[in-house]
TIKOL-443055 format. One record per residue: z, x, y of N, C-alpha, C, O in turn; residue number from 1; residue in one letter. Coordinates in nm, 2 decimals, padded with zeros to 4 digits, m for minus. Layout:
BEGIN
<n_pz = Z | n_px = X | n_py = Y | ca_pz = Z | ca_px = X | ca_py = Y | c_pz = Z | c_px = X | c_py = Y | o_pz = Z | o_px = X | o_py = Y | n = NUM | res = a> $
...
% end
This chain:
BEGIN
<n_pz = 10.13 | n_px = 05.70 | n_py = 03.00 | ca_pz = 10.14 | ca_px = 05.59 | ca_py = 02.95 | c_pz = 10.09 | c_px = 05.47 | c_py = 03.02 | o_pz = 10.16 | o_px = 05.40 | o_py = 03.09 | n = 1 | res = m> $
<n_pz = 09.91 | n_px = 05.44 | n_py = 02.96 | ca_pz = 09.89 | ca_px = 05.32 | ca_py = 03.13 | c_pz = 10.00 | c_px = 05.15 | c_py = 03.11 | o_pz = 10.09 | o_px = 05.11 | o_py = 03.05 | n = 2 | res = a> $
<n_pz = 09.92 | n_px = 05.13 | n_py = 03.22 | ca_pz = 10.00 | ca_px = 04.98 | ca_py = 03.24 | c_pz = 09.95 | c_px = 04.84 | c_py = 03.17 | o_pz = 09.85 | o_px = 04.80 | o_py = 03.11 | n = 3 | res = s> $
<n_pz = 10.02 | n_px = 04.80 | n_py = 03.19 | ca_pz = 09.92 | ca_px = 04.64 | ca_py = 03.15 | c_pz = 09.82 | c_px = 04.59 | c_py = 03.20 | o_pz = 09.77 | o_px = 04.49 | o_py = 03.14 | n = 4 | res = f> $
<n_pz = 09.76 | n_px = 04.63 | n_py = 03.30 | ca_pz = 09.71 | ca_px = 04.56 | ca_py = 03.37 | c_pz = 09.58 | c_px = 04.66 | c_py = 03.28 | o_pz = 09.49 | o_px = 04.60 | o_py = 03.25 | n = 5 | res = h> $
<n_pz = 09.58 | n_px = 04.82 | n_py = 03.24 | ca_pz = 09.56 | ca_px = 04.86 | ca_py = 03.20 | c_pz = 09.41 | c_px = 04.87 | c_py = 03.06 | o_pz = 09.29 | o_px = 04.89 | o_py = 03.04 | n = 6 | res = e> $
<n_pz = 09.54 | n_px = 04.82 | n_py = 03.00 | ca_pz = 09.58 | ca_px = 04.77 | ca_py = 02.85 | c_pz = 09.49 | c_px = 04.65 | c_py = 02.89 | o_pz = 09.37 | o_px = 04.66 | o_py = 02.88 | n = 7 | res = h> $
<n_pz = 09.54 | n_px = 04.56 | n_py = 02.94 | ca_pz = 09.38 | ca_px = 04.45 | ca_py = 02.91 | c_pz = 09.28 | c_px = 04.49 | c_py = 02.99 | o_pz = 09.21 | o_px = 04.38 | o_py = 03.00 | n = 8 | res = c> $
<n_pz = 09.21 | n_px = 04.58 | n_py = 03.07 | ca_pz = 09.11 | ca_px = 04.55 | ca_py = 03.15 | c_pz = 09.03 | c_px = 04.64 | c_py = 02.97 | o_pz = 08.91 | o_px = 04.61 | o_py = 02.96 | n = 9 | res = q> $
<n_pz = 09.08 | n_px = 04.72 | n_py = 02.87 | ca_pz = 09.01 | ca_px = 04.84 | ca_py = 02.86 | c_pz = 08.99 | c_px = 04.74 | c_py = 02.69 | o_pz = 08.92 | o_px = 04.79 | o_py = 02.61 | n = 10 | res = d> $
<n_pz = 09.09 | n_px = 04.60 | n_py = 02.67 | ca_pz = 09.06 | ca_px = 04.54 | ca_py = 02.57 | c_pz = 08.91 | c_px = 04.48 | c_py = 02.66 | o_pz = 08.80 | o_px = 04.51 | o_py = 02.62 | n = 11 | res = c> $
<n_pz = 08.93 | n_px = 04.39 | n_py = 02.77 | ca_pz = 08.82 | ca_px = 04.29 | ca_py = 02.83 | c_pz = 08.69 | c_px = 04.36 | c_py = 02.78 | o_pz = 08.59 | o_px = 04.30 | o_py = 02.73 | n = 12 | res = r> $
<n_pz = 08.70 | n_px = 04.56 | n_py = 02.82 | ca_pz = 08.56 | ca_px = 04.61 | ca_py = 02.89 | c_pz = 08.57 | c_px = 04.62 | c_py = 02.66 | o_pz = 08.47 | o_px = 04.56 | o_py = 02.65 | n = 13 | res = r> $
<n_pz = 08.59 | n_px = 04.65 | n_py = 02.54 | ca_pz = 08.58 | ca_px = 04.70 | ca_py = 02.46 | c_pz = 08.57 | c_px = 04.54 | c_py = 02.30 | o_pz = 08.53 | o_px = 04.52 | o_py = 02.18 | n = 14 | res = e> $
<n_pz = 08.64 | n_px = 04.49 | n_py = 02.38 | ca_pz = 08.69 | ca_px = 04.41 | ca_py = 02.29 | c_pz = 08.61 | c_px = 04.19 | c_py = 02.34 | o_pz = 08.57 | o_px = 04.11 | o_py = 02.26 | n = 15 | res = l> $
<n_pz = 08.61 | n_px = 04.18 | n_py = 02.48 | ca_pz = 08.52 | ca_px = 04.08 | ca_py = 02.50 | c_pz = 08.67 | c_px = 04.00 | c_py = 02.57 | o_pz = 08.66 | o_px = 03.89 | o_py = 02.59 | n = 16 | res = g> $
<n_pz = 08.78 | n_px = 04.05 | n_py = 02.59 | ca_pz = 08.88 | ca_px = 03.99 | ca_py = 02.59 | c_pz = 09.06 | c_px = 04.01 | c_py = 02.59 | o_pz = 09.12 | o_px = 04.02 | o_py = 02.49 | n = 17 | res = e> $
<n_pz = 09.14 | n_px = 04.03 | n_py = 02.74 | ca_pz = 09.19 | ca_px = 04.11 | ca_py = 02.76 | c_pz = 09.38 | c_px = 04.14 | c_py = 02.59 | o_pz = 09.47 | o_px = 04.22 | o_py = 02.57 | n = 18 | res = p> $
<n_pz = 09.33 | n_px = 03.99 | n_py = 02.51 | ca_pz = 09.45 | ca_px = 04.02 | ca_py = 02.45 | c_pz = 09.63 | c_px = 04.05 | c_py = 02.48 | o_pz = 09.71 | o_px = 04.11 | o_py = 02.40 | n = 19 | res = f> $
<n_pz = 09.65 | n_px = 03.98 | n_py = 02.60 | ca_pz = 09.76 | ca_px = 03.96 | ca_py = 02.68 | c_pz = 09.89 | c_px = 03.97 | c_py = 02.61 | o_pz = 09.97 | o_px = 04.05 | o_py = 02.65 | n = 20 | res = e> $
<n_pz = 09.91 | n_px = 03.90 | n_py = 02.51 | ca_pz = 09.98 | ca_px = 03.90 | ca_py = 02.39 | c_pz = 10.02 | c_px = 03.98 | c_py = 02.35 | o_pz = 10.14 | o_px = 04.00 | o_py = 02.36 | n = 21 | res = q> $
<n_pz = 09.88 | n_px = 04.09 | n_py = 02.25 | ca_pz = 09.91 | ca_px = 04.24 | ca_py = 02.24 | c_pz = 10.01 | c_px = 04.32 | c_py = 02.32 | o_pz = 10.13 | o_px = 04.37 | o_py = 02.32 | n = 22 | res = v> $
<n_pz = 09.93 | n_px = 04.30 | n_py = 02.38 | ca_pz = 10.02 | ca_px = 04.42 | ca_py = 02.50 | c_pz = 10.14 | c_px = 04.42 | c_py = 02.55 | o_pz = 10.20 | o_px = 04.52 | o_py = 02.60 | n = 23 | res = h> $
<n_pz = 10.21 | n_px = 04.26 | n_py = 02.54 | ca_pz = 10.32 | ca_px = 04.23 | ca_py = 02.57 | c_pz = 10.44 | c_px = 04.21 | c_py = 02.47 | o_pz = 10.56 | o_px = 04.19 | o_py = 02.51 | n = 24 | res = l> $
<n_pz = 10.40 | n_px = 04.23 | n_py = 02.34 | ca_pz = 10.44 | ca_px = 04.22 | ca_py = 02.24 | c_pz = 10.52 | c_px = 04.38 | c_py = 02.21 | o_pz = 10.63 | o_px = 04.43 | o_py = 02.22 | n = 25 | res = w> $
<n_pz = 10.34 | n_px = 04.45 | n_py = 02.17 | ca_pz = 10.40 | ca_px = 04.61 | ca_py = 02.20 | c_pz = 10.48 | c_px = 04.62 | c_py = 02.31 | o_pz = 10.59 | o_px = 04.57 | o_py = 02.30 | n = 26 | res = l> $
<n_pz = 10.46 | n_px = 04.67 | n_py = 02.40 | ca_pz = 10.54 | ca_px = 04.70 | ca_py = 02.54 | c_pz = 10.64 | c_px = 04.60 | c_py = 02.55 | o_pz = 10.68 | o_px = 04.59 | o_py = 02.66 | n = 27 | res = d> $
<n_pz = 10.70 | n_px = 04.51 | n_py = 02.45 | ca_pz = 10.87 | ca_px = 04.45 | ca_py = 02.48 | c_pz = 10.95 | c_px = 04.50 | c_py = 02.52 | o_pz = 10.99 | o_px = 04.50 | o_py = 02.64 | n = 28 | res = e> $
<n_pz = 11.01 | n_px = 04.58 | n_py = 02.40 | ca_pz = 11.10 | ca_px = 04.68 | ca_py = 02.42 | c_pz = 11.16 | c_px = 04.77 | c_py = 02.47 | o_pz = 11.28 | o_px = 04.80 | o_py = 02.46 | n = 29 | res = l> $
<n_pz = 10.98 | n_px = 04.87 | n_py = 02.60 | ca_pz = 11.04 | ca_px = 04.89 | ca_py = 02.68 | c_pz = 11.16 | c_px = 04.95 | c_py = 02.76 | o_pz = 11.21 | o_px = 05.06 | o_py = 02.78 | n = 30 | res = f> $
<n_pz = 11.19 | n_px = 04.79 | n_py = 02.79 | ca_pz = 11.28 | ca_px = 04.77 | ca_py = 02.84 | c_pz = 11.43 | c_px = 04.81 | c_py = 02.84 | o_pz = 11.51 | o_px = 04.81 | o_py = 02.93 | n = 31 | res = a> $
<n_pz = 11.45 | n_px = 04.84 | n_py = 02.71 | ca_pz = 11.54 | ca_px = 04.86 | ca_py = 02.65 | c_pz = 11.58 | c_px = 05.00 | c_py = 02.59 | o_pz = 11.69 | o_px = 05.04 | o_py = 02.60 | n = 32 | res = t> $
<n_pz = 11.46 | n_px = 05.09 | n_py = 02.51 | ca_pz = 11.43 | ca_px = 05.17 | ca_py = 02.46 | c_pz = 11.39 | c_px = 05.23 | c_py = 02.60 | o_pz = 11.50 | o_px = 05.27 | o_py = 02.65 | n = 33 | res = m> $
<n_pz = 11.28 | n_px = 05.26 | n_py = 02.69 | ca_pz = 11.23 | ca_px = 05.37 | ca_py = 02.74 | c_pz = 11.14 | c_px = 05.44 | c_py = 02.66 | o_pz = 11.16 | o_px = 05.43 | o_py = 02.53 | n = 34 | res = g> $
<n_pz = 11.08 | n_px = 05.50 | n_py = 02.70 | ca_pz = 10.95 | ca_px = 05.57 | ca_py = 02.60 | c_pz = 10.99 | c_px = 05.57 | c_py = 02.51 | o_pz = 10.89 | o_px = 05.53 | o_py = 02.45 | n = 35 | res = p> $
<n_pz = 11.10 | n_px = 05.58 | n_py = 02.38 | ca_pz = 11.15 | ca_px = 05.57 | ca_py = 02.26 | c_pz = 11.08 | c_px = 05.41 | c_py = 02.18 | o_pz = 11.08 | o_px = 05.39 | o_py = 02.06 | n = 36 | res = g> $
<n_pz = 11.03 | n_px = 05.30 | n_py = 02.30 | ca_pz = 10.98 | ca_px = 05.19 | ca_py = 02.25 | c_pz = 10.88 | c_px = 05.25 | c_py = 02.13 | o_pz = 10.89 | o_px = 05.19 | o_py = 02.02 | n = 37 | res = h> $
<n_pz = 10.81 | n_px = 05.35 | n_py = 02.13 | ca_pz = 10.72 | ca_px = 05.30 | ca_py = 02.08 | c_pz = 10.76 | c_px = 05.36 | c_py = 01.94 | o_pz = 10.65 | o_px = 05.35 | o_py = 01.88 | n = 38 | res = r> $
<n_pz = 10.83 | n_px = 05.41 | n_py = 01.86 | ca_pz = 10.86 | ca_px = 05.41 | ca_py = 01.77 | c_pz = 10.86 | c_px = 05.29 | c_py = 01.71 | o_pz = 10.81 | o_px = 05.29 | o_py = 01.60 | n = 39 | res = t> $
<n_pz = 10.90 | n_px = 05.16 | n_py = 01.76 | ca_pz = 10.88 | ca_px = 05.09 | ca_py = 01.67 | c_pz = 10.78 | c_px = 04.99 | c_py = 01.65 | o_pz = 10.79 | o_px = 04.89 | o_py = 01.58 | n = 40 | res = e> $
<n_pz = 10.64 | n_px = 05.06 | n_py = 01.74 | ca_pz = 10.53 | ca_px = 04.97 | ca_py = 01.72 | c_pz = 10.41 | c_px = 05.02 | c_py = 01.76 | o_pz = 10.31 | o_px = 04.96 | o_py = 01.71 | n = 41 | res = r> $
<n_pz = 10.39 | n_px = 05.11 | n_py = 01.83 | ca_pz = 10.28 | ca_px = 05.19 | ca_py = 01.88 | c_pz = 10.27 | c_px = 05.28 | c_py = 01.76 | o_pz = 10.33 | o_px = 05.38 | o_py = 01.75 | n = 42 | res = h> $
<n_pz = 10.21 | n_px = 05.24 | n_py = 01.68 | ca_pz = 10.12 | ca_px = 05.31 | ca_py = 01.53 | c_pz = 10.07 | c_px = 05.21 | c_py = 01.41 | o_pz = 10.09 | o_px = 05.09 | o_py = 01.38 | n = 43 | res = h> $
<n_pz = 10.01 | n_px = 05.30 | n_py = 01.34 | ca_pz = 09.93 | ca_px = 05.21 | ca_py = 01.26 | c_pz = 10.02 | c_px = 05.06 | c_py = 01.19 | o_pz = 09.95 | o_px = 04.96 | o_py = 01.17 | n = 44 | res = q> $
<n_pz = 10.15 | n_px = 05.07 | n_py = 01.16 | ca_pz = 10.23 | ca_px = 04.98 | ca_py = 01.07 | c_pz = 10.23 | c_px = 04.85 | c_py = 01.17 | o_pz = 10.24 | o_px = 04.72 | o_py = 01.16 | n = 45 | res = e> $
<n_pz = 10.23 | n_px = 04.95 | n_py = 01.31 | ca_pz = 10.26 | ca_px = 04.81 | ca_py = 01.43 | c_pz = 10.15 | c_px = 04.70 | c_py = 01.45 | o_pz = 10.17 | o_px = 04.58 | o_py = 01.48 | n = 46 | res = g> $
<n_pz = 10.03 | n_px = 04.77 | n_py = 01.44 | ca_pz = 09.90 | ca_px = 04.70 | ca_py = 01.43 | c_pz = 09.91 | c_px = 04.63 | c_py = 01.33 | o_pz = 09.90 | o_px = 04.51 | o_py = 01.36 | n = 47 | res = a> $
<n_pz = 09.93 | n_px = 04.63 | n_py = 01.15 | ca_pz = 09.92 | ca_px = 04.56 | ca_py = 01.15 | c_pz = 10.00 | c_px = 04.51 | c_py = 01.06 | o_pz = 09.98 | o_px = 04.49 | o_py = 00.94 | n = 48 | res = e> $
<n_pz = 10.14 | n_px = 04.46 | n_py = 01.16 | ca_pz = 10.20 | ca_px = 04.36 | ca_py = 01.19 | c_pz = 10.12 | c_px = 04.26 | c_py = 01.31 | o_pz = 10.16 | o_px = 04.15 | o_py = 01.34 | n = 49 | res = e> $
<n_pz = 10.02 | n_px = 04.34 | n_py = 01.37 | ca_pz = 09.95 | ca_px = 04.23 | ca_py = 01.53 | c_pz = 09.87 | c_px = 04.19 | c_py = 01.42 | o_pz = 09.83 | o_px = 04.08 | o_py = 01.47 | n = 50 | res = v> $
<n_pz = 09.83 | n_px = 04.19 | n_py = 01.34 | ca_pz = 09.74 | ca_px = 04.17 | ca_py = 01.28 | c_pz = 09.77 | c_px = 04.02 | c_py = 01.13 | o_pz = 09.69 | o_px = 03.93 | o_py = 01.12 | n = 51 | res = r> $
<n_pz = 09.85 | n_px = 04.04 | n_py = 01.08 | ca_pz = 09.95 | ca_px = 03.89 | ca_py = 01.07 | c_pz = 09.97 | c_px = 03.84 | c_py = 01.19 | o_pz = 09.91 | o_px = 03.74 | o_py = 01.23 | n = 52 | res = r> $
<n_pz = 10.05 | n_px = 03.88 | n_py = 01.24 | ca_pz = 10.07 | ca_px = 03.81 | ca_py = 01.39 | c_pz = 09.90 | c_px = 03.72 | c_py = 01.47 | o_pz = 09.89 | o_px = 03.60 | o_py = 01.48 | n = 53 | res = k> $
<n_pz = 09.87 | n_px = 03.76 | n_py = 01.49 | ca_pz = 09.69 | ca_px = 03.74 | ca_py = 01.54 | c_pz = 09.53 | c_px = 03.75 | c_py = 01.55 | o_pz = 09.43 | o_px = 03.73 | o_py = 01.62 | n = 54 | res = w> $
<n_pz = 09.55 | n_px = 03.81 | n_py = 01.33 | ca_pz = 09.47 | ca_px = 03.87 | ca_py = 01.31 | c_pz = 09.33 | c_px = 03.97 | c_py = 01.38 | o_pz = 09.32 | o_px = 04.03 | o_py = 01.49 | n = 55 | res = g> $
<n_pz = 09.24 | n_px = 03.97 | n_py = 01.24 | ca_pz = 09.18 | ca_px = 04.15 | ca_py = 01.31 | c_pz = 09.12 | c_px = 04.19 | c_py = 01.47 | o_pz = 09.09 | o_px = 04.31 | o_py = 01.50 | n = 56 | res = d> $
<n_pz = 09.09 | n_px = 04.07 | n_py = 01.57 | ca_pz = 09.02 | ca_px = 04.12 | ca_py = 01.64 | c_pz = 09.17 | c_px = 04.20 | c_py = 01.75 | o_pz = 09.17 | o_px = 04.31 | o_py = 01.82 | n = 57 | res = k> $
<n_pz = 09.27 | n_px = 04.13 | n_py = 01.73 | ca_pz = 09.43 | ca_px = 04.19 | ca_py = 01.80 | c_pz = 09.47 | c_px = 04.31 | c_py = 01.74 | o_pz = 09.51 | o_px = 04.41 | o_py = 01.80 | n = 58 | res = a> $
<n_pz = 09.45 | n_px = 04.28 | n_py = 01.62 | ca_pz = 09.49 | ca_px = 04.43 | ca_py = 01.55 | c_pz = 09.35 | c_px = 04.50 | c_py = 01.65 | o_pz = 09.37 | o_px = 04.51 | o_py = 01.77 | n = 59 | res = a> $
<n_pz = 09.26 | n_px = 04.54 | n_py = 01.61 | ca_pz = 09.16 | ca_px = 04.62 | ca_py = 01.67 | c_pz = 09.18 | c_px = 04.61 | c_py = 01.86 | o_pz = 09.16 | o_px = 04.71 | o_py = 01.93 | n = 60 | res = k> $
<n_pz = 09.22 | n_px = 04.50 | n_py = 01.92 | ca_pz = 09.30 | ca_px = 04.55 | ca_py = 02.05 | c_pz = 09.47 | c_px = 04.63 | c_py = 02.03 | o_pz = 09.49 | o_px = 04.75 | o_py = 02.06 | n = 61 | res = a> $
<n_pz = 09.53 | n_px = 04.58 | n_py = 02.00 | ca_pz = 09.67 | ca_px = 04.70 | ca_py = 01.91 | c_pz = 09.61 | c_px = 04.81 | c_py = 01.92 | o_pz = 09.65 | o_px = 04.91 | o_py = 01.99 | n = 62 | res = a> $
<n_pz = 09.51 | n_px = 04.80 | n_py = 01.86 | ca_pz = 09.49 | ca_px = 04.99 | ca_py = 01.83 | c_pz = 09.40 | c_px = 05.05 | c_py = 01.98 | o_pz = 09.39 | o_px = 05.17 | o_py = 02.02 | n = 63 | res = e> $
<n_pz = 09.35 | n_px = 04.99 | n_py = 02.02 | ca_pz = 09.29 | ca_px = 05.04 | ca_py = 02.20 | c_pz = 09.45 | c_px = 05.04 | c_py = 02.30 | o_pz = 09.49 | o_px = 05.13 | o_py = 02.38 | n = 64 | res = v> $
<n_pz = 09.51 | n_px = 04.95 | n_py = 02.26 | ca_pz = 09.64 | ca_px = 05.05 | ca_py = 02.33 | c_pz = 09.69 | c_px = 05.14 | c_py = 02.32 | o_pz = 09.75 | o_px = 05.21 | o_py = 02.41 | n = 65 | res = h> $
<n_pz = 09.70 | n_px = 05.16 | n_py = 02.15 | ca_pz = 09.78 | ca_px = 05.28 | ca_py = 02.08 | c_pz = 09.74 | c_px = 05.39 | c_py = 02.15 | o_pz = 09.81 | o_px = 05.46 | o_py = 02.23 | n = 66 | res = i> $
<n_pz = 09.60 | n_px = 05.41 | n_py = 02.09 | ca_pz = 09.55 | ca_px = 05.54 | ca_py = 02.13 | c_pz = 09.58 | c_px = 05.60 | c_py = 02.26 | o_pz = 09.61 | o_px = 05.71 | o_py = 02.29 | n = 67 | res = r> $
<n_pz = 09.52 | n_px = 05.42 | n_py = 02.36 | ca_pz = 09.57 | ca_px = 05.49 | ca_py = 02.53 | c_pz = 09.69 | c_px = 05.56 | c_py = 02.51 | o_pz = 09.71 | o_px = 05.66 | o_py = 02.58 | n = 68 | res = k> $
<n_pz = 09.78 | n_px = 05.51 | n_py = 02.43 | ca_pz = 09.92 | ca_px = 05.57 | ca_py = 02.43 | c_pz = 09.94 | c_px = 05.67 | c_py = 02.38 | o_pz = 10.05 | o_px = 05.70 | o_py = 02.36 | n = 69 | res = d> $
<n_pz = 09.84 | n_px = 05.76 | n_py = 02.33 | ca_pz = 09.93 | ca_px = 05.82 | ca_py = 02.17 | c_pz = 09.84 | c_px = 05.93 | c_py = 02.22 | o_pz = 09.89 | o_px = 06.04 | o_py = 02.19 | n = 70 | res = w> $
<n_pz = 09.71 | n_px = 05.95 | n_py = 02.31 | ca_pz = 09.61 | ca_px = 06.03 | ca_py = 02.42 | c_pz = 09.56 | c_px = 06.05 | c_py = 02.26 | o_pz = 09.59 | o_px = 06.15 | o_py = 02.19 | n = 71 | res = w> $
<n_pz = 09.44 | n_px = 05.88 | n_py = 02.22 | ca_pz = 09.33 | ca_px = 05.87 | ca_py = 02.13 | c_pz = 09.35 | c_px = 05.91 | c_py = 02.01 | o_pz = 09.26 | o_px = 05.90 | o_py = 01.93 | n = 72 | res = g> $
<n_pz = 09.50 | n_px = 05.97 | n_py = 01.97 | ca_pz = 09.54 | ca_px = 05.94 | ca_py = 01.82 | c_pz = 09.64 | c_px = 05.78 | c_py = 01.82 | o_pz = 09.71 | o_px = 05.72 | o_py = 01.90 | n = 73 | res = e> $
<n_pz = 09.60 | n_px = 05.76 | n_py = 01.66 | ca_pz = 09.70 | ca_px = 05.63 | ca_py = 01.62 | c_pz = 09.75 | c_px = 05.62 | c_py = 01.52 | o_pz = 09.71 | o_px = 05.54 | o_py = 01.43 | n = 74 | res = f> $
<n_pz = 09.89 | n_px = 05.73 | n_py = 01.51 | ca_pz = 09.92 | ca_px = 05.80 | ca_py = 01.41 | c_pz = 09.99 | c_px = 05.66 | c_py = 01.35 | o_pz = 10.00 | o_px = 05.54 | o_py = 01.40 | n = 75 | res = p> $
<n_pz = 10.03 | n_px = 05.72 | n_py = 01.24 | ca_pz = 10.11 | ca_px = 05.65 | ca_py = 01.10 | c_pz = 10.28 | c_px = 05.64 | c_py = 01.24 | o_pz = 10.32 | o_px = 05.68 | o_py = 01.35 | n = 76 | res = t> $
<n_pz = 10.34 | n_px = 05.55 | n_py = 01.14 | ca_pz = 10.46 | ca_px = 05.57 | ca_py = 01.21 | c_pz = 10.58 | c_px = 05.66 | c_py = 01.13 | o_pz = 10.69 | o_px = 05.60 | o_py = 01.12 | n = 77 | res = k> $
<n_pz = 10.59 | n_px = 05.72 | n_py = 01.11 | ca_pz = 10.62 | ca_px = 05.85 | ca_py = 01.06 | c_pz = 10.59 | c_px = 05.97 | c_py = 01.11 | o_pz = 10.65 | o_px = 06.07 | o_py = 01.11 | n = 78 | res = a> $
<n_pz = 10.45 | n_px = 05.95 | n_py = 01.17 | ca_pz = 10.42 | ca_px = 06.08 | ca_py = 01.29 | c_pz = 10.47 | c_px = 06.07 | c_py = 01.38 | o_pz = 10.51 | o_px = 06.16 | o_py = 01.44 | n = 79 | res = e> $
<n_pz = 10.49 | n_px = 05.92 | n_py = 01.42 | ca_pz = 10.55 | ca_px = 05.91 | ca_py = 01.58 | c_pz = 10.69 | c_px = 05.94 | c_py = 01.60 | o_pz = 10.74 | o_px = 06.02 | o_py = 01.68 | n = 80 | res = v> $
<n_pz = 10.79 | n_px = 05.83 | n_py = 01.47 | ca_pz = 10.92 | ca_px = 05.98 | ca_py = 01.46 | c_pz = 10.92 | c_px = 06.12 | c_py = 01.43 | o_pz = 11.01 | o_px = 06.20 | o_py = 01.43 | n = 81 | res = e> $
<n_pz = 10.77 | n_px = 06.14 | n_py = 01.38 | ca_pz = 10.81 | ca_px = 06.29 | ca_py = 01.38 | c_pz = 10.80 | c_px = 06.39 | c_py = 01.53 | o_pz = 10.86 | o_px = 06.49 | o_py = 01.56 | n = 82 | res = q> $
<n_pz = 10.68 | n_px = 06.28 | n_py = 01.61 | ca_pz = 10.71 | ca_px = 06.35 | ca_py = 01.78 | c_pz = 10.82 | c_px = 06.30 | c_py = 01.84 | o_pz = 10.88 | o_px = 06.37 | o_py = 01.92 | n = 83 | res = w> $
<n_pz = 10.88 | n_px = 06.20 | n_py = 01.82 | ca_pz = 11.01 | ca_px = 06.14 | ca_py = 01.86 | c_pz = 11.03 | c_px = 06.26 | c_py = 01.87 | o_pz = 11.00 | o_px = 06.33 | o_py = 01.97 | n = 84 | res = m> $
<n_pz = 11.14 | n_px = 06.32 | n_py = 01.70 | ca_pz = 11.22 | ca_px = 06.40 | ca_py = 01.79 | c_pz = 11.21 | c_px = 06.51 | c_py = 01.78 | o_pz = 11.32 | o_px = 06.57 | o_py = 01.77 | n = 85 | res = i> $
<n_pz = 11.05 | n_px = 06.59 | n_py = 01.78 | ca_pz = 11.10 | ca_px = 06.68 | ca_py = 01.81 | c_pz = 11.04 | c_px = 06.69 | c_py = 01.96 | o_pz = 11.03 | o_px = 06.81 | o_py = 01.98 | n = 86 | res = l> $
<n_pz = 11.01 | n_px = 06.60 | n_py = 02.07 | ca_pz = 11.02 | ca_px = 06.57 | ca_py = 02.15 | c_pz = 11.07 | c_px = 06.55 | c_py = 02.25 | o_pz = 11.01 | o_px = 06.49 | o_py = 02.34 | n = 87 | res = h> $
% end
């Protein structure tokens, strides 16, 4: 899992700005859920929620973050839930 700083750097490089609010929102449940926090927002549906909150470019930032944390994949919520069951 990448750090907050790495996620911000990736977005600055790919999108021209760090999108701190997106990374903080995606990872805010880590403190209470640990790695299981990914089931809540680290998927395509989570990126769509980001789109509703902050717009298209922020949704792309969410996708960059999610792909980094899922080894290049951009899974659906169902795929994340299945992965968590198996691991």
